[in-house]
N, C-alpha and C positions, 0 to 999 in steps of 0.2 A: 088221970084222965088222958086220953089219947088225942094228939093234935090232928086237926083236919088237913087234907091235901092242899086246900086253898091257902091256909095259913102258912104252910111250909113254903109255897112258891113266893109268897109275898115277903117272907123273911129272907129268902135267898136273894131276891132282887134288891132289897134294901141293903144287904151286905155288899153286894156288887157295887152299888152306887157310892157307898162309903169308901170302898177300896180305891176307886178310880182317881179321885182327887189326890189322894196320898201318893199314888204312883206318879202323877204328873208333876208334883212338886219336886220329886227327887230326880227327874230326867232333865239334866242340863246338857245342852249341845254346844260344842265349840267348832266353829268353821273358820278356815283360813282361806282368804281370797286375795290373790290367786295362791294356789298351793306352792308354786315355784315362781316367786316374783323375779322380774328382770332387774339386773343391776341398774341403779339409777331411778327405779320406779317405786311407787308406793304400794303397800299391801295392808290388808285389814284382817284383824282377828275378831270374829263376831261370836258372842256368847248369849244363848237364849236361857233366861231364868224363868221357868214356868211358875206361876203363882206369886211372883214377886212384884209388888207395885213399883213401877218405874220411878216414882217420885222419891222413894226412900233409898234407892240404890246409888252408891257413889263408887266409881271405878278408882282403883289404886294403881299408881305407876309401877309397872313391873321392872324386874331387873333384866338387863340385856347383856348378851355376850355375842360378839361378832360384828360384822360390818353393817350396822343398822342403827337407826335413831327412832326414839319414841316421840311422836308428834302430837299426842293427845288422845282423848277418848270422849265419847258421848253416849247418853242413855236415852232411849225413847221407848214408849209403850208399844206392845205388839201382842201377838197371839202365838201359842205353840201349835203343834200339829193336831192337838185335840180340841182346839178352839177355846182354850182357857186363856185368860188374861196373863200376860207375861211381860218381863222387862228385857229389852234387847240392848246389850252393851257392845259397842264397837270400839276396839283399840286400834289406833292408826300408827303405822310405822313407815319408814323410808329406808329402802335398801341402798346403801352407798356403793356397794361393790358386790361382786360375786363371792359366795362363800357360805359357811354354816352360821346361821343366826339362832341363838338359844334364848328363849323367853322363859325366865325363871319366876316361879311364884306368881302366876297370873291370878289376880284376886279382885274382889270388890267388897264393899261394906253395905249391908242391908240393915238399917237400924243399928242395933247393938251387935249384930252378928257379922262375922267375916266369912265370906263365901270364897272357897278355894277352887280354882279351875285347873290347877296342875301346871306343869312346865311343858314347853313345846319346843321342838327343834325344826327349823325351816331351812331349806337350801335355796339360796339366791343364785341365779344363773345369769351368765352374760351371753349375748348372741351378736355375731358380726353381721351387720346389716349392709347390704349393697346400697351405696349412695344413689339417690334419685338422679336420673339424667336431666341435665339442664340444656336448654335450647336457646340459641341465638337466631338471628334472622338476617336476610339480605335487604338492604334498602335500595330499591331500584324502581324505575317506572314500569308500569304494567305493559306498555307498548311503546315502540320507537319506530322510526323510519330507517330505511336503508341509508347508510352514510351519515346518519345523524349522530353527533357526538353527545354522549350522556355519561352520567356518573353513577357508579354503584359503590356501596359502602357496607362493610361487614359490621354488624351490631352484636354486642354481647347480650346476655340474658337481661341485663339492666337497661338495655337500649342505648348504651354508649358505644361509639366506634372503637373497635379493637384492631390490633395489628393482625394482618392476614398475609400468609405467604402467597407468592405468585402461583397462578394456575393457568391452564390452557383449555380453551374450548374451540372446536373447529369452526372456522369462518368468523372468528371473533378476534378483534385487535384490542389490546388494552395496555395501559401503562399506569404505574403507581403515581398518585398525586403527591408531590413533595410536600412534606410538613403535615400531611393528614393521614395518619395510620389507618389502614384498612380501606382507604378510598382509592378508586381506580377510575380513570377516564377510559371510555370504551366506545367502540363503533362496530357495527355489523355490516358485512358486505353483501349479503344475499337475504331475500325475504324468507321467513319461516319462523321457527321458535328457537330462542336462545335459552338453554337450560344452565343455570348457575349450579355448580355441583354441591354435594353434601361434603362438608369439611369438619374435622375435629380440631378445635383450637383450645388454647389455654394450657396452663401448667397442670400438674397432677391434681392438686387440690381444687383448682378452679376450672377444670376441663369442662367444655361444653361443646355442643354440636350445632353447626349451621345447617338449617333445613334447606333442601333444594328449592330453587325458585325459577319460574319460567317467565320469559319476556317475549311477547308477541312482536315479531319484526315484520312491519308492513312495507310493501313496495311503494315506490314513489307514484303518486297519481298520474294518470295519463296527461292531465292538463299541465303538469309540471315537469314533464320529461326533459324539456330543454333547459331546466334550471342548472346553472353551473355549480351551485353549492347547496347543501342542505343545512338548515339551522342558521342562526344569525344573531344580531345583524352583521352585515358585511359592509366594508368601506372600500371605495375605489379611489386610487391616487396615482396621478402621473408624476413619478418621482423625478424624471428628467426628460427633456431639458427644462430649465427654469423659464418662466414667462419673461418675455421682453429681451431674450438673448438675441444678439446680432451675429450672424455668421456670413461668410463670404460665399458668393455664387460658386456652384459646382463643388461645394464642401459636403462631406459626409457628416450627418447629424446622428448622434446616438440617443436612444430613448429607452426608458424603462417604465413599465406600467405594472402596478401591483394592486391586488385585491386582498384584504385582510379581514379576518373574522374568526369566530370559534369553529374549529373543525380539525380533522386529522390531516396532517401535512401530506400532500400528494393526491388527495381524493377530490379536491375541488378543481374545476377546469380553469385554465388560465384566461385572463381577460384579453380583449382585443381592442385595436384602435384603427383609425383611418387618418391619412394625411392628405390635406387639401392644398393644392397650389393656389396662387393668387387669382387665377382665372376660374377656380372652382373645380378643376379636374383633380382626379385622384393621383397621388404620387405613389409609385410602387414602393412598398416597404417590405423588407425581408420577413420571413416567418417568425424570427426571433428565437431566442434560447429560453426554454421554460425553466423555472426554478421555483422551489417551494421550501418551507421550513417553519420553525416556530418563531413567534415574536417574543419580545421580552416578557409579556404579560400572559400567564396561563389563564385559560386554555387557548390563547390566541395562536393563529397560524396565518401564513400568507401563501399566495400563489401568484406568480408574475411572469412577465416576458421581458427580455432585453433584446433590442434589435437596432437597426440603423436604416437610414434612407438618405438619398442624395438629392440636394436641391439643385435644380437645373437653371433657374432664372431668378432675377431679383424680385423682391416683393414680400408680402406678408403671407407666411405659410401657417396653416392651422392644423394642430395635432389634436384630434377629437377622439377621446376614449368612448367606446361603445358601452351602452348601459350593461351592467353586470347583474344578471338575474339570479336570485337565490330564493329557496323555498323556506318560508317561515314554518317551522315544524309545529308550532303551537296552533296557528290558525289555518294551516294547510293552504296558504295562499302564496303566490309568487310575488316577490317584491324586487325592486331594482335599486342598485347602488349606482350613482352617477358621479362623474368628476367633471369639473369645468374644462373646456378646451384651453389649450396653451398656444399662444401665437408667438412666432419668432420672425424676426426681420432678416431677410437675406439681402445683403448689400451687393451691388454690382461688382463683378470682378475688376480688379485694378487694370485699367487700360494701358497698353504699352505706351511708352512716352511718345507723344506726337512731336515730330520734328517740324517746326514751323519753317516753311520755305524761305529762303534768303530774300526773294523779291518782296515777300510780305514784311520781313524785318526792315528792309531798306525803305519800303513805302511808309511804314509807321515812323521811322526815324526822320524821313524827309518831311512828312506832314507836321510833326511836332516841331522840327526846326523852323519850318515856315511860320508857324504860329508864334514861335519865340522871337522872330524878327519883327513881328507886329505888336506883340504883347509881352511885356517883361515878366508877367506872371508865369509864362511858360518856359522861361530860361532854365530853372532848376530841372524841369522834366527833360528838356533837350540835352542838358549836360549829363544827366543820368543815362539817357539813351545812348549818348556818344560813348560812354565808358562801358556800356553793356549791362548795366544794373537795371534790369527791366522791372523788378519788384519795386524799386524806388521810383522808377519812371512812372509806373501805374499810380502810385500814391500821389506823386507830385502833379500828374495830369488830372487826377480827381480834384485836387485842391484848386488847381488853376481853372478848371471847368465848373467849379462850384458843385461838385458831386460828392456826396458822402459815401463812405465805405460801408454801406448798409445794403442788405439783400434787396434787390429790385430797384435801387436808386439809379444805377447806370442805365438799365433798360428803359426806364421811364424818363430819361433826360430830355429836355425840351430841344426840338429841332428848329424852332421858329425864332426869328430875331437875327440880327446881323451877326454872322460868325458862329451861331449856335450849332449849325450842322457840322462845320469844320471841327469845332471843339469836341462834340460828341464823337465824331469819327476818330479823332486823335486819342481820346480817352479809351474808346473801344479797341483801337489798334494796339495801344500799350497793354491793355488787359489781355488781348489774345496772345501776344508774344510772351508776356510775363507768366501766364498760366501754363504755357507749353513747356516752360523750363522747370516747373515745380516737381515733376516726378524725379528729377535728378537729385533733389534734396530730401527724398524719402528714406535714404539709407540711415539705419540706426533707429528708425521709428518702429513702435509695436504695430501689430496688424490692425488694431483698433484705431490708433493714431494715423496710420497710413491711409486707412479707409476714410477717416474724417477729412484729412487734408485733400485727398483725391476728390471727394464729394464737393468740397468747397471750391476747388479749382474748376471742376466741371460746371458748377453753378455760375461762376464768373465768366467762363467762356460762353455759356449759354446766353448770358446777358449781352455780351459783346456781339454774339450772332444776332440777337434781337435788334440791336442798334443798327447793324449793317442792313438787315432786312427792312427796317423802317426807312433807312436812307434810300434803299432801292425803290421804295414806293412813292417817294415825294416827286413832285412834278419835275424838278431839276436835281437829280441825284448828285451827290458829291462824287467827283471822279475817283475811281478805285473802289467804290462801295461793293460792286458785284464781285471783284477779285477777293476782297476781304471776306465777303459773305460766303463765297465758295470755300475759302480756306477754313473759316470757322466751322462750316458745316462738315467739311472733311475731317476735322478733329474729332467729330462724333461718329464718323462713318457714314454720314448722310451724303453720299456721293450723288444720289439721284434726287436731290431736294426739289421741291415744287418751286418753279420759277415762272415769272410772267412771260407770256408769248409776245405781247406787244411792247414796244419801247415806252418809256415814260411819256405822259401826255404833254408835258411842258414843251419839249422840243417839237412835237407834232403840231402843237398850237402855233409855235413860232413859224414853222414851215407853212401851215395853213394861212396864217395872216400874211406872210410874204407873198404867197400865191394870190391872195385877194388884192393886195396892193398893186402887184404887177399887172394883174388882170384889169384893175381899174385904170391904171395908167395906159395900157394898150387900148382900152375902150375910148379914152379921151383922144388918143392919136387917130383913131378910126375916122373921126369927123373932120380932121384937117389933112387928110391924105387922099391922093387920087384913088380912083376906084379899084384898080388891080391891087395896089399895095394895101389899101384899106380893107379889102376882103381878107388878105392874109393876116393882118393884125386882128381882125375880128375873130378869125378861127383860133388864133393863139390865145386871145383873151378868154374865149369860151373854154378852151382846154384847161387854162390855168384855173378858171372858176370851178370846173369839174374836179380838178385835182384838189383844190382847197376844200370842196365839199367832202371828198373822200378822206382827206387828212383830218378834217374836223370830226368826221364820223369815227375814224380810228382813234382819235383822241378820247372821244366819249367812251368807246369800247375799252380803251386802256384804263380810264378812270373806273369803269364798272368792274374790270378785271381785278383791280386792286382794292375794291370796296369791301370784299368779303373779309371780315375780321379773322385773323389767324393768330397763332401763338407759338411760343417756344417754351418748353418745360424747363424749369430751373431745378427739377428733381423733387418729386413728392410722391405721396401715396394716393392712389385712386380710391374712391368710395362710391357706393351705389346710390346714396342720397346725400344731399348737401348738409351734413352734420358731423361734428367731431366725434359724436357718440356712435356713428354708424360703423359697421364692420369694415376693417381695412381690406382692400383688395390688392391688386397688383401694384408694384412700384413703377412709377413712370420716370424713367431716367432723364437726367439733364440732356438737353439737346434735341429731344423728340419734338416734332412739330405736328400741327393739325389745325382744324377749324374750330373757332369759338361759336358754339350754337346758342349759348345763353350765359349771361354773367350777372352777378350781383356784387355788392361791396365785398363780400367775404368768400364767394364761391364762383367757379366758372364751370359750365357744362361744356365739355370739349369732345371733339371727335378726332382721335389720333389718326395720322396717316398710316395706312395699313394696320389699323387697329379698331377698337370699339369705342363707343361713347361712354365717358366716365365723368365724375365730378372731381375737380381738383381745387385745392385751396387757392384763393386769389393771390396769396403770397408766393405760390409756386408756379405762377403763370406770368410770362412776359408777352404782352400783346403787340401786334404790329399790323 
């Protein structure tokens, strides 16, 4: 029987379906990933087993030859290229170095069967890689001001400062910070942009690159153009002279003013000062020598001036530093550094020795001897005067007159009472002669000791002058008071001292009373005398009465003339207000005279002859 065409087609299709599975089971594919592994890297050998259940497949460790290690295998289910279930076996290896790697007898067990995948040869290769570029950075502010001192630091890739060689940028000053590798102090002189350069740093294995960095440099604001320095804080100090120093009149005084703060030496302006005389006027001071440099503490610097000025007269001089303006770079505000003023005392120049006139010495010796004849207490003083020891004479005269050797005690000695005026006269005369001889004993003394001794002697002579001026004002002055007063005033150069125009009132009162008595007597005779002679006596009596009226009037004027309180300075410092805390003004030398306008227990407001009105301590004033 012959087969039909349909039967033949079906038979062929069935045969084809039977053949396909069989072909899939025999197609085992081996793949190496990557085909040329790099030395030091892993690679995988993958085997696809079509038709093999993954759960029954066990990979076997292969034999290796060459620079590689077997690290294990794994099996997982998968599909082949025809969509049939398969087992995927992955063998893992690590290439230790470059070279040929032989994998011998690659196999696996599936149930009781051993599946062979053959032997494979793989070439592991090495490749020289260019190391990756590492970068460091600059640590610096984004913006700064002109003349502002700032710090820049080179940082490595790990952010740690690293040593950096010196480099140069136009318009930029810098210096290495000692003890801090890679750090620099820097300052820029003109506004613009500061570009820090690209630098390669480090050794061969650790080389890295510093990236460029830009800093904006801003100009100083218009409101701060007059600032002397940028950045801060700044401190102002008057280095010399020291407060309270005493110098002599017409001496040259050296001064040094210094401003210190963070900055570059030479870029900050020098500070300035003024010198005020005792009367408040400015004392010319030279421009000074500018200097600048580093202080001991980084980043400190200083700028200063050294100069001199000459003091022309005695008194308290004030050296006043002017405020030092600096621009705070953080707040962009102008601040000021100030220093307290320094005051120095200028002592009067030593006066040339005053040679006391011989008549004055003789008068003093005579009056002391006269007292010694009446009072035994004055004998030691008279004996000292006879042998010419006037220092001993003064001390003995003080003791005999009951006067202590304390400032102001002689000038306030009592003139009332029997013999008091003569005793005060003798003590003052001894003082005048004794102090005129003191300059001869100044040899061998230091300048300070010489000034102290001269000041003390002048104060004693001023007290003696006050005593003689007081004696001139009494109604019946002691004979010789005016002579001694003129001599004492001459020792201070007061040749044109203020003196009274009218004579003392006492003698004028005596004259006036005598005229009154005579006039009264003549008036009594008029009634007992004949007419022609009586008329003459009447005229004489009237004339004497008129003279007595005039004399009494002059006596009153004399008293009024001497009524204004006056003073002699014992040497002191003038002040604007009656307080020891008030600023000291000019020095009022001993022997200066004037009017007393107002006085209290501690202070006297006086008007100096040919001078202005000031306050003086009551201890520095001898009134008369």
